[in-house]
Each structure stands twice: as structure tokens, then as C-alpha cells.
C-alpha positions as CSV (number, residue, x, y, z in Angstrom):
1,X,-14.9,-38.4,-29.8
2,X,-12.6,-40.7,-27.9
3,X,-12.5,-40.8,-24.2
4,X,-9.4,-41.0,-22.3
5,X,-8.9,-43.4,-19.7
6,X,-7.7,-42.6,-16.3
7,X,-5.0,-44.2,-14.8
8,X,-5.4,-46.1,-11.6
9,X,-3.7,-44.1,-8.7
10,X,-3.5,-41.2,-10.6
11,X,-4.3,-37.7,-8.6
12,X,-4.6,-34.3,-9.4
13,X,-1.8,-32.4,-8.1
14,X,-3.1,-29.7,-5.8
15,X,-2.7,-26.1,-7.1
16,X,0.5,-24.6,-6.2
17,X,0.7,-20.5,-4.9
18,X,2.7,-18.7,-7.2
19,X,6.3,-18.7,-6.0
20,X,6.1,-14.9,-5.3
21,X,3.6,-15.4,-2.5
22,X,5.1,-18.1,-0.7
23,X,8.2,-16.1,-0.5
24,X,6.3,-13.1,0.9
25,X,4.6,-15.5,3.5
26,X,7.9,-16.9,4.5
27,X,9.6,-13.5,5.0
28,X,6.5,-12.5,7.1
29,X,7.2,-15.5,9.3
30,X,10.8,-15.2,9.6
31,X,10.2,-11.0,10.5
32,X,8.0,-11.4,13.6
33,X,9.4,-11.3,16.9
34,X,7.2,-12.0,19.9
35,X,6.7,-9.3,22.7
36,X,8.9,-11.6,25.2
37,X,11.5,-12.1,22.5
38,X,11.2,-7.9,22.0
39,X,11.2,-7.7,25.8
40,X,14.6,-9.3,26.2
41,X,16.1,-7.6,23.4
42,X,19.2,-5.5,24.5
43,X,18.6,-7.0,27.9
44,X,17.1,-3.6,29.0
45,X,19.4,-1.5,27.7
46,X,17.7,-0.7,24.3
47,X,15.3,1.9,23.7
48,X,13.6,3.7,21.1
49,X,12.3,7.2,20.2
50,X,8.9,7.6,19.1
51,X,7.4,11.3,17.9
52,X,3.9,12.0,18.7
53,X,1.3,14.7,18.6
54,X,-0.1,15.9,22.0
55,X,-3.3,14.0,21.1
56,X,-1.4,10.5,20.8
57,X,0.3,11.4,23.8
58,X,-3.1,12.1,25.9
59,X,-4.2,8.9,24.5
60,X,-1.0,6.7,25.7
61,X,-0.3,8.7,28.8
62,X,-4.0,9.5,30.0
63,X,-2.3,10.5,33.6
64,X,-0.8,13.6,32.3
65,X,-2.8,16.6,33.0
66,X,-2.5,20.2,31.5
67,X,-0.9,19.0,28.3
68,X,-1.0,21.8,25.7
69,X,-2.8,21.1,22.4
70,X,-1.2,21.2,18.9
71,X,2.5,20.3,20.1
72,X,4.7,17.7,18.8
73,X,6.4,15.6,21.5
74,X,8.8,12.6,21.8
75,X,8.4,9.1,23.7
76,X,11.3,7.3,25.0
77,X,10.2,3.7,25.2
78,X,12.3,0.4,26.6
79,X,12.2,-2.3,23.6
80,X,9.3,-4.1,24.9
81,X,7.2,-0.6,24.5
82,X,7.5,0.3,28.1
83,X,7.1,4.3,28.2
84,X,10.3,5.7,29.9
85,X,9.8,9.6,29.5
86,X,8.0,11.9,27.4
87,X,9.4,15.2,26.2
88,X,9.1,18.4,23.9
89,X,12.2,17.9,22.0
90,X,14.2,14.9,20.4
91,X,17.6,16.2,22.0
92,X,16.0,15.9,25.5
93,X,14.5,12.2,24.5
94,X,18.4,11.3,23.3
95,X,20.0,13.0,26.5
96,X,17.5,10.9,28.8
97,X,18.6,7.6,27.2
98,X,22.3,8.4,27.5
99,X,21.8,9.4,31.2
100,X,20.3,6.3,31.4
101,X,22.8,4.3,29.4
102,X,20.4,3.1,26.7
103,X,21.4,2.3,23.3
104,X,18.9,4.1,20.9
105,X,17.6,1.7,18.3
106,X,16.1,3.2,15.0
107,X,12.7,2.1,14.3
108,X,11.1,2.5,11.0
């Protein structure tokens, strides 16, 4: 068996990640938004509506007393996550946003 000679200065190329994982990694970094950026989004004029159960609402709003169990609620939040209102209907949450001249963003 014949030995191969190693060329001087030759180095092994580092293992490369598959292109698919590099693309996902780049997309993840580009889609992240900081809390400060989120707070500045819409300059206080953007809000979103989040549906939640009464159990979730009790955890999120511990100061609310006498909240019935087993009902669906809707919370209106500022873009930075600050709660603005808690209602028992989506229409009431939308109405509250419109009264406050807030633009409702769709969050998925």
C-alpha cells in the first residue's frame, strides 16, 4: 500500500452545515424583534387582541376578583404587551380599540 504525502500548508476545510439549516438560522435572526422595538411599534397606536380562558385571565390579571370560571375572554394589549382592557366579547375589545383610536394588528 502506498502512502500519500500530505501537502505542506494543507488544512482540512471545516464541516459545513447544510444550506437549509443556515437559511432557517438566518430567518430566525432576522425575524426577532426586541421588546424596545416592539414598544415603539406604531408609536403607541398599535394594539392586538388576544383570546384567553378565564383561568389564563386570572393568572395574567391577578387583581381581578370574582371572574367566573369556564368563560372565554378577550384582552386588548398595546404592541409592547401592556394590557389595556379585558372583555367578554371580541366586539367589545374591538370597540375599545377604536374608541382609543388604536390600529388593531393581526397576531398569529
